[in-house]
mmCIF file of the N, C-alpha and C atoms, coordinates in Angstrom:
data_MODEL
# 
_entry.id   MODEL 
# 
loop_
_atom_site.group_PDB 
_atom_site.id 
_atom_site.type_symbol 
_atom_site.label_atom_id 
_atom_site.label_alt_id 
_atom_site.label_comp_id 
_atom_site.label_asym_id 
_atom_site.label_entity_id 
_atom_site.label_seq_id 
_atom_site.pdbx_PDB_ins_code 
_atom_site.Cartn_x 
_atom_site.Cartn_y 
_atom_site.Cartn_z 
_atom_site.occupancy 
_atom_site.B_iso_or_equiv 
_atom_site.pdbx_formal_charge 
_atom_site.auth_seq_id 
_atom_site.auth_comp_id 
_atom_site.auth_asym_id 
_atom_site.auth_atom_id 
_atom_site.pdbx_PDB_model_num 
ATOM 1   N N  . MET A 1 1  ? 25.877 214.625 94.414 1.00 0.00 ? 1  MET A N  1 
ATOM 2   C CA . MET A 1 1  ? 26.758 215.564 93.751 1.00 0.00 ? 1  MET A CA 1 
ATOM 3   C C  . MET A 1 1  ? 28.168 215.491 94.329 1.00 0.00 ? 1  MET A C  1 
ATOM 4   N N  . LEU A 1 2  ? 28.260 215.439 95.648 1.00 0.00 ? 2  LEU A N  1 
ATOM 5   C CA . LEU A 1 2  ? 29.581 215.358 96.263 1.00 0.00 ? 2  LEU A CA 1 
ATOM 6   C C  . LEU A 1 2  ? 30.267 214.040 95.933 1.00 0.00 ? 2  LEU A C  1 
ATOM 7   N N  . ASP A 1 3  ? 29.487 212.979 95.769 1.00 0.00 ? 3  ASP A N  1 
ATOM 8   C CA . ASP A 1 3  ? 30.078 211.693 95.388 1.00 0.00 ? 3  ASP A CA 1 
ATOM 9   C C  . ASP A 1 3  ? 30.729 211.797 94.013 1.00 0.00 ? 3  ASP A C  1 
ATOM 10  N N  . PHE A 1 4  ? 30.057 212.462 93.097 1.00 0.00 ? 4  PHE A N  1 
ATOM 11  C CA . PHE A 1 4  ? 30.615 212.650 91.754 1.00 0.00 ? 4  PHE A CA 1 
ATOM 12  C C  . PHE A 1 4  ? 31.906 213.447 91.813 1.00 0.00 ? 4  PHE A C  1 
ATOM 13  N N  . LEU A 1 5  ? 31.902 214.560 92.560 1.00 0.00 ? 5  LEU A N  1 
ATOM 14  C CA . LEU A 1 5  ? 33.099 215.396 92.672 1.00 0.00 ? 5  LEU A CA 1 
ATOM 15  C C  . LEU A 1 5  ? 34.240 214.628 93.333 1.00 0.00 ? 5  LEU A C  1 
ATOM 16  N N  . TRP A 1 6  ? 33.939 213.885 94.362 1.00 0.00 ? 6  TRP A N  1 
ATOM 17  C CA . TRP A 1 6  ? 34.969 213.121 95.062 1.00 0.00 ? 6  TRP A CA 1 
ATOM 18  C C  . TRP A 1 6  ? 35.546 212.033 94.162 1.00 0.00 ? 6  TRP A C  1 
ATOM 19  N N  . ALA A 1 7  ? 34.715 211.389 93.377 1.00 0.00 ? 7  ALA A N  1 
ATOM 20  C CA . ALA A 1 7  ? 35.167 210.304 92.506 1.00 0.00 ? 7  ALA A CA 1 
ATOM 21  C C  . ALA A 1 7  ? 35.980 210.826 91.320 1.00 0.00 ? 7  ALA A C  1 
ATOM 22  N N  . ASN A 1 8  ? 35.747 212.073 90.919 1.00 0.00 ? 8  ASN A N  1 
ATOM 23  C CA . ASN A 1 8  ? 36.397 212.615 89.718 1.00 0.00 ? 8  ASN A CA 1 
ATOM 24  C C  . ASN A 1 8  ? 37.256 213.836 90.001 1.00 0.00 ? 8  ASN A C  1 
ATOM 25  N N  . TRP A 1 9  ? 37.720 214.017 91.227 1.00 0.00 ? 9  TRP A N  1 
ATOM 26  C CA . TRP A 1 9  ? 38.450 215.243 91.564 1.00 0.00 ? 9  TRP A CA 1 
ATOM 27  C C  . TRP A 1 9  ? 39.739 215.384 90.759 1.00 0.00 ? 9  TRP A C  1 
ATOM 28  N N  . GLY A 1 10 ? 40.419 214.305 90.482 1.00 0.00 ? 10 GLY A N  1 
ATOM 29  C CA . GLY A 1 10 ? 41.669 214.375 89.708 1.00 0.00 ? 10 GLY A CA 1 
ATOM 30  C C  . GLY A 1 10 ? 41.432 214.868 88.292 1.00 0.00 ? 10 GLY A C  1 
ATOM 31  N N  . THR A 1 11 ? 40.425 214.332 87.660 1.00 0.00 ? 11 THR A N  1 
ATOM 32  C CA . THR A 1 11 ? 40.081 214.749 86.301 1.00 0.00 ? 11 THR A CA 1 
ATOM 33  C C  . THR A 1 11 ? 39.653 216.206 86.275 1.00 0.00 ? 11 THR A C  1 
ATOM 34  N N  . ILE A 1 12 ? 38.897 216.619 87.262 1.00 0.00 ? 12 ILE A N  1 
ATOM 35  C CA . ILE A 1 12 ? 38.419 218.007 87.325 1.00 0.00 ? 12 ILE A CA 1 
ATOM 36  C C  . ILE A 1 12 ? 39.591 218.967 87.504 1.00 0.00 ? 12 ILE A C  1 
ATOM 37  N N  . VAL A 1 13 ? 40.542 218.618 88.350 1.00 0.00 ? 13 VAL A N  1 
ATOM 38  C CA . VAL A 1 13 ? 41.708 219.483 88.582 1.00 0.00 ? 13 VAL A CA 1 
ATOM 39  C C  . VAL A 1 13 ? 42.560 219.594 87.322 1.00 0.00 ? 13 VAL A C  1 
ATOM 40  N N  . ILE A 1 14 ? 42.812 218.472 86.662 1.00 0.00 ? 14 ILE A N  1 
ATOM 41  C CA . ILE A 1 14 ? 43.619 218.492 85.439 1.00 0.00 ? 14 ILE A CA 1 
ATOM 42  C C  . ILE A 1 14 ? 42.914 219.288 84.342 1.00 0.00 ? 14 ILE A C  1 
ATOM 43  N N  . ALA A 1 15 ? 41.613 219.100 84.183 1.00 0.00 ? 15 ALA A N  1 
ATOM 44  C CA . ALA A 1 15 ? 40.859 219.843 83.173 1.00 0.00 ? 15 ALA A CA 1 
ATOM 45  C C  . ALA A 1 15 ? 40.881 221.341 83.468 1.00 0.00 ? 15 ALA A C  1 
ATOM 46  N N  . ALA A 1 16 ? 40.766 221.724 84.718 1.00 0.00 ? 16 ALA A N  1 
ATOM 47  C CA . ALA A 1 16 ? 40.816 223.145 85.087 1.00 0.00 ? 16 ALA A CA 1 
ATOM 48  C C  . ALA A 1 16 ? 42.195 223.732 84.805 1.00 0.00 ? 16 ALA A C  1 
ATOM 49  N N  . ALA A 1 17 ? 43.251 222.964 85.076 1.00 0.00 ? 17 ALA A N  1 
ATOM 50  C CA . ALA A 1 17 ? 44.609 223.446 84.818 1.00 0.00 ? 17 ALA A CA 1 
ATOM 51  C C  . ALA A 1 17 ? 44.840 223.631 83.315 1.00 0.00 ? 17 ALA A C  1 
ATOM 52  N N  . ILE A 1 18 ? 44.391 222.688 82.508 1.00 0.00 ? 18 ILE A N  1 
ATOM 53  C CA . ILE A 1 18 ? 44.550 222.806 81.060 1.00 0.00 ? 18 ILE A CA 1 
ATOM 54  C C  . ILE A 1 18 ? 43.741 223.987 80.531 1.00 0.00 ? 18 ILE A C  1 
ATOM 55  N N  . ALA A 1 19 ? 42.538 224.170 81.030 1.00 0.00 ? 19 ALA A N  1 
ATOM 56  C CA . ALA A 1 19 ? 41.710 225.300 80.604 1.00 0.00 ? 19 ALA A CA 1 
ATOM 57  C C  . ALA A 1 19 ? 42.373 226.628 80.976 1.00 0.00 ? 19 ALA A C  1 
ATOM 58  N N  . ALA A 1 20 ? 42.984 226.699 82.146 1.00 0.00 ? 20 ALA A N  1 
ATOM 59  C CA . ALA A 1 20 ? 43.670 227.928 82.567 1.00 0.00 ? 20 ALA A CA 1 
ATOM 60  C C  . ALA A 1 20 ? 44.851 228.227 81.653 1.00 0.00 ? 20 ALA A C  1 
ATOM 61  N N  . VAL A 1 21 ? 45.605 227.209 81.272 1.00 0.00 ? 21 VAL A N  1 
ATOM 62  C CA . VAL A 1 21 ? 46.750 227.405 80.374 1.00 0.00 ? 21 VAL A CA 1 
ATOM 63  C C  . VAL A 1 21 ? 46.276 227.899 79.007 1.00 0.00 ? 21 VAL A C  1 
ATOM 64  N N  . VAL A 1 22 ? 45.206 227.325 78.496 1.00 0.00 ? 22 VAL A N  1 
ATOM 65  C CA . VAL A 1 22 ? 44.672 227.751 77.203 1.00 0.00 ? 22 VAL A CA 1 
ATOM 66  C C  . VAL A 1 22 ? 44.223 229.204 77.260 1.00 0.00 ? 22 VAL A C  1 
ATOM 67  N N  . VAL A 1 23 ? 43.550 229.593 78.326 1.00 0.00 ? 23 VAL A N  1 
ATOM 68  C CA . VAL A 1 23 ? 43.103 230.980 78.474 1.00 0.00 ? 23 VAL A CA 1 
ATOM 69  C C  . VAL A 1 23 ? 44.308 231.923 78.539 1.00 0.00 ? 23 VAL A C  1 
ATOM 70  N N  . LEU A 1 24 ? 45.335 231.556 79.279 1.00 0.00 ? 24 LEU A N  1 
ATOM 71  C CA . LEU A 1 24 ? 46.523 232.406 79.373 1.00 0.00 ? 24 LEU A CA 1 
ATOM 72  C C  . LEU A 1 24 ? 47.225 232.555 78.025 1.00 0.00 ? 24 LEU A C  1 
ATOM 73  N N  . VAL A 1 25 ? 47.291 231.496 77.242 1.00 0.00 ? 25 VAL A N  1 
ATOM 74  C CA . VAL A 1 25 ? 47.920 231.561 75.919 1.00 0.00 ? 25 VAL A CA 1 
ATOM 75  C C  . VAL A 1 25 ? 47.119 232.480 74.998 1.00 0.00 ? 25 VAL A C  1 
ATOM 76  N N  . VAL A 1 26 ? 45.805 232.362 75.014 1.00 0.00 ? 26 VAL A N  1 
ATOM 77  C CA . VAL A 1 26 ? 44.975 233.204 74.161 1.00 0.00 ? 26 VAL A CA 1 
ATOM 78  C C  . VAL A 1 26 ? 45.108 234.669 74.559 1.00 0.00 ? 26 VAL A C  1 
ATOM 79  N N  . VAL A 1 27 ? 45.126 234.963 75.845 1.00 0.00 ? 27 VAL A N  1 
ATOM 80  C CA . VAL A 1 27 ? 45.290 236.341 76.310 1.00 0.00 ? 27 VAL A CA 1 
ATOM 81  C C  . VAL A 1 27 ? 46.649 236.888 75.876 1.00 0.00 ? 27 VAL A C  1 
ATOM 82  N N  . LYS A 1 28 ? 47.697 236.091 75.994 1.00 0.00 ? 28 LYS A N  1 
ATOM 83  C CA . LYS A 1 28 ? 49.039 236.526 75.585 1.00 0.00 ? 28 LYS A CA 1 
ATOM 84  C C  . LYS A 1 28 ? 49.091 236.801 74.089 1.00 0.00 ? 28 LYS A C  1 
ATOM 85  N N  . LEU A 1 29 ? 48.488 235.931 73.283 1.00 0.00 ? 29 LEU A N  1 
ATOM 86  C CA . LEU A 1 29 ? 48.474 236.153 71.837 1.00 0.00 ? 29 LEU A CA 1 
ATOM 87  C C  . LEU A 1 29 ? 47.717 237.416 71.468 1.00 0.00 ? 29 LEU A C  1 
ATOM 88  N N  . GLN A 1 30 ? 46.612 237.693 72.151 1.00 0.00 ? 30 GLN A N  1 
ATOM 89  C CA . GLN A 1 30 ? 45.851 238.908 71.869 1.00 0.00 ? 30 GLN A CA 1 
ATOM 90  C C  . GLN A 1 30 ? 46.639 240.162 72.239 1.00 0.00 ? 30 GLN A C  1 
ATOM 91  N N  . LYS A 1 31 ? 47.327 240.120 73.376 1.00 0.00 ? 31 LYS A N  1 
ATOM 92  C CA . LYS A 1 31 ? 48.140 241.275 73.784 1.00 0.00 ? 31 LYS A CA 1 
ATOM 93  C C  . LYS A 1 31 ? 49.267 241.518 72.776 1.00 0.00 ? 31 LYS A C  1 
ATOM 94  N N  . ASP A 1 32 ? 49.930 240.433 72.355 1.00 0.00 ? 32 ASP A N  1 
ATOM 95  C CA . ASP A 1 32 ? 51.015 240.574 71.386 1.00 0.00 ? 32 ASP A CA 1 
ATOM 96  C C  . ASP A 1 32 ? 50.502 241.112 70.051 1.00 0.00 ? 32 ASP A C  1 
ATOM 97  N N  . ARG A 1 33 ? 49.339 240.653 69.635 1.00 0.00 ? 33 ARG A N  1 
ATOM 98  C CA . ARG A 1 33 ? 48.779 241.121 68.366 1.00 0.00 ? 33 ARG A CA 1 
ATOM 99  C C  . ARG A 1 33 ? 48.461 242.612 68.436 1.00 0.00 ? 33 ARG A C  1 
ATOM 100 N N  . LYS A 1 34 ? 47.932 243.080 69.579 1.00 0.00 ? 34 LYS A N  1 
ATOM 101 C CA . LYS A 1 34 ? 47.628 244.503 69.735 1.00 0.00 ? 34 LYS A CA 1 
ATOM 102 C C  . LYS A 1 34 ? 48.902 245.346 69.723 1.00 0.00 ? 34 LYS A C  1 
ATOM 103 N N  . LYS A 1 35 ? 50.005 244.769 70.209 1.00 0.00 ? 35 LYS A N  1 
ATOM 104 C CA . LYS A 1 35 ? 51.279 245.478 70.218 1.00 0.00 ? 35 LYS A CA 1 
ATOM 105 C C  . LYS A 1 35 ? 51.973 245.419 68.864 1.00 0.00 ? 35 LYS A C  1 
ATOM 106 N N  . GLY A 1 36 ? 51.443 244.620 67.935 1.00 0.00 ? 36 GLY A N  1 
ATOM 107 C CA . GLY A 1 36 ? 52.020 244.519 66.604 1.00 0.00 ? 36 GLY A CA 1 
ATOM 108 C C  . GLY A 1 36 ? 53.112 243.478 66.491 1.00 0.00 ? 36 GLY A C  1 
ATOM 109 N N  . LYS A 1 37 ? 53.246 242.629 67.478 1.00 0.00 ? 37 LYS A N  1 
ATOM 110 C CA . LYS A 1 37 ? 54.274 241.593 67.428 1.00 0.00 ? 37 LYS A CA 1 
ATOM 111 C C  . LYS A 1 37 ? 53.806 240.447 66.548 1.00 0.00 ? 37 LYS A C  1 
ATOM 112 N N  . SER A 1 38 ? 54.753 239.811 65.894 1.00 0.00 ? 38 SER A N  1 
ATOM 113 C CA . SER A 1 38 ? 54.452 238.675 65.042 1.00 0.00 ? 38 SER A CA 1 
ATOM 114 C C  . SER A 1 38 ? 54.491 237.395 65.863 1.00 0.00 ? 38 SER A C  1 
ATOM 115 N N  . SER A 1 39 ? 53.628 236.460 65.540 1.00 0.00 ? 39 SER A N  1 
ATOM 116 C CA . SER A 1 39 ? 53.597 235.208 66.290 1.00 0.00 ? 39 SER A CA 1 
ATOM 117 C C  . SER A 1 39 ? 54.679 234.244 65.852 1.00 0.00 ? 39 SER A C  1 
ATOM 118 N N  . CYS A 1 40 ? 55.251 234.456 64.667 1.00 0.00 ? 40 CYS A N  1 
ATOM 119 C CA . CYS A 1 40 ? 56.256 233.510 64.184 1.00 0.00 ? 40 CYS A CA 1 
ATOM 120 C C  . CYS A 1 40 ? 57.650 233.830 64.730 1.00 0.00 ? 40 CYS A C  1 
ATOM 121 N N  . GLY A 1 41 ? 57.894 235.052 65.137 1.00 0.00 ? 41 GLY A N  1 
ATOM 122 C CA . GLY A 1 41 ? 59.170 235.411 65.735 1.00 0.00 ? 41 GLY A CA 1 
ATOM 123 C C  . GLY A 1 41 ? 60.237 235.840 64.751 1.00 0.00 ? 41 GLY A C  1 
ATOM 124 N N  . CYS A 1 42 ? 59.924 235.868 63.469 1.00 0.00 ? 42 CYS A N  1 
ATOM 125 C CA . CYS A 1 42 ? 60.917 236.299 62.481 1.00 0.00 ? 42 CYS A CA 1 
ATOM 126 C C  . CYS A 1 42 ? 60.451 237.590 61.838 1.00 0.00 ? 42 CYS A C  1 
ATOM 127 N N  . GLY A 1 43 ? 61.300 238.169 61.041 1.00 0.00 ? 43 GLY A N  1 
ATOM 128 C CA . GLY A 1 43 ? 60.951 239.408 60.375 1.00 0.00 ? 43 GLY A CA 1 
ATOM 129 C C  . GLY A 1 43 ? 59.901 239.182 59.301 1.00 0.00 ? 43 GLY A C  1 
ATOM 130 N N  . CYS A 1 44 ? 59.176 240.223 58.970 1.00 0.00 ? 44 CYS A N  1 
ATOM 131 C CA . CYS A 1 44 ? 58.091 240.113 57.988 1.00 0.00 ? 44 CYS A CA 1 
ATOM 132 C C  . CYS A 1 44 ? 58.484 240.667 56.628 1.00 0.00 ? 44 CYS A C  1 
ATOM 133 N N  . ASP A 1 45 ? 59.751 240.985 56.423 1.00 0.00 ? 45 ASP A N  1 
ATOM 134 C CA . ASP A 1 45 ? 60.173 241.600 55.170 1.00 0.00 ? 45 ASP A CA 1 
ATOM 135 C C  . ASP A 1 45 ? 59.870 240.730 53.962 1.00 0.00 ? 45 ASP A C  1 
ATOM 136 N N  . HIS A 1 46 ? 60.158 239.443 54.046 1.00 0.00 ? 46 HIS A N  1 
ATOM 137 C CA . HIS A 1 46 ? 59.996 238.550 52.905 1.00 0.00 ? 46 HIS A CA 1 
ATOM 138 C C  . HIS A 1 46 ? 58.904 237.514 53.128 1.00 0.00 ? 46 HIS A C  1 
ATOM 139 N N  . CYS A 1 47 ? 58.011 237.763 54.034 1.00 0.00 ? 47 CYS A N  1 
ATOM 140 C CA . CYS A 1 47 ? 56.951 236.810 54.352 1.00 0.00 ? 47 CYS A CA 1 
ATOM 141 C C  . CYS A 1 47 ? 55.771 237.015 53.401 1.00 0.00 ? 47 CYS A C  1 
ATOM 142 N N  . PRO A 1 48 ? 55.313 235.957 52.731 1.00 0.00 ? 48 PRO A N  1 
ATOM 143 C CA . PRO A 1 48 ? 54.185 236.120 51.819 1.00 0.00 ? 48 PRO A CA 1 
ATOM 144 C C  . PRO A 1 48 ? 52.865 236.392 52.534 1.00 0.00 ? 48 PRO A C  1 
ATOM 145 N N  . SER A 1 49 ? 52.795 236.137 53.818 1.00 0.00 ? 49 SER A N  1 
ATOM 146 C CA . SER A 1 49 ? 51.556 236.353 54.580 1.00 0.00 ? 49 SER A CA 1 
ATOM 147 C C  . SER A 1 49 ? 51.600 237.615 55.426 1.00 0.00 ? 49 SER A C  1 
ATOM 148 N N  . SER A 1 50 ? 52.539 238.495 55.169 1.00 0.00 ? 50 SER A N  1 
ATOM 149 C CA . SER A 1 50 ? 52.677 239.685 56.007 1.00 0.00 ? 50 SER A CA 1 
ATOM 150 C C  . SER A 1 50 ? 51.455 240.595 55.897 1.00 0.00 ? 50 SER A C  1 
ATOM 151 N N  . GLY A 1 51 ? 50.730 240.530 54.811 1.00 0.00 ? 51 GLY A N  1 
ATOM 152 C CA . GLY A 1 51 ? 49.530 241.345 54.655 1.00 0.00 ? 51 GLY A CA 1 
ATOM 153 C C  . GLY A 1 51 ? 48.419 240.941 55.605 1.00 0.00 ? 51 GLY A C  1 
ATOM 154 N N  . MET A 1 52 ? 48.417 239.681 56.011 1.00 0.00 ? 52 MET A N  1 
ATOM 155 C CA . MET A 1 52 ? 47.395 239.228 56.943 1.00 0.00 ? 52 MET A CA 1 
ATOM 156 C C  . MET A 1 52 ? 47.711 239.674 58.375 1.00 0.00 ? 52 MET A C  1 
ATOM 157 N N  . CYS A 1 53 ? 48.974 239.752 58.721 1.00 0.00 ? 53 CYS A N  1 
ATOM 158 C CA . CYS A 1 53 ? 49.379 240.114 60.080 1.00 0.00 ? 53 CYS A CA 1 
ATOM 159 C C  . CYS A 1 53 ? 49.383 241.624 60.280 1.00 0.00 ? 53 CYS A C  1 
ATOM 160 N N  . HIS A 1 54 ? 49.907 242.342 59.312 1.00 0.00 ? 54 HIS A N  1 
ATOM 161 C CA . HIS A 1 54 ? 50.112 243.783 59.441 1.00 0.00 ? 54 HIS A CA 1 
ATOM 162 C C  . HIS A 1 54 ? 49.380 244.496 58.332 1.00 0.00 ? 54 HIS A C  1 
ATOM 163 N N  . LYS A 1 55 ? 48.123 244.758 58.543 1.00 0.00 ? 55 LYS A N  1 
ATOM 164 C CA . LYS A 1 55 ? 47.334 245.447 57.528 1.00 0.00 ? 55 LYS A CA 1 
ATOM 165 C C  . LYS A 1 55 ? 47.706 246.909 57.507 1.00 0.00 ? 55 LYS A C  1 
ATOM 166 N N  . LYS A 1 56 ? 47.775 247.455 56.308 1.00 0.00 ? 56 LYS A N  1 
ATOM 167 C CA . LYS A 1 56 ? 48.173 248.848 56.168 1.00 0.00 ? 56 LYS A CA 1 
ATOM 168 C C  . LYS A 1 56 ? 46.958 249.739 56.093 1.00 0.00 ? 56 LYS A C  1 
# 
């Protein structure tokens, strides 16, 4: 087992870093959605998909 970890430590570290970034992005998107922020960054006045983001 240690031989496997030693032989692949670089790949394991990079995969863990990418997984951490993905988790942080998902958490940030969920927090923003709960606060009512839009993911596109523009106003929703003339957006045809505003009903999906901001349900009344």
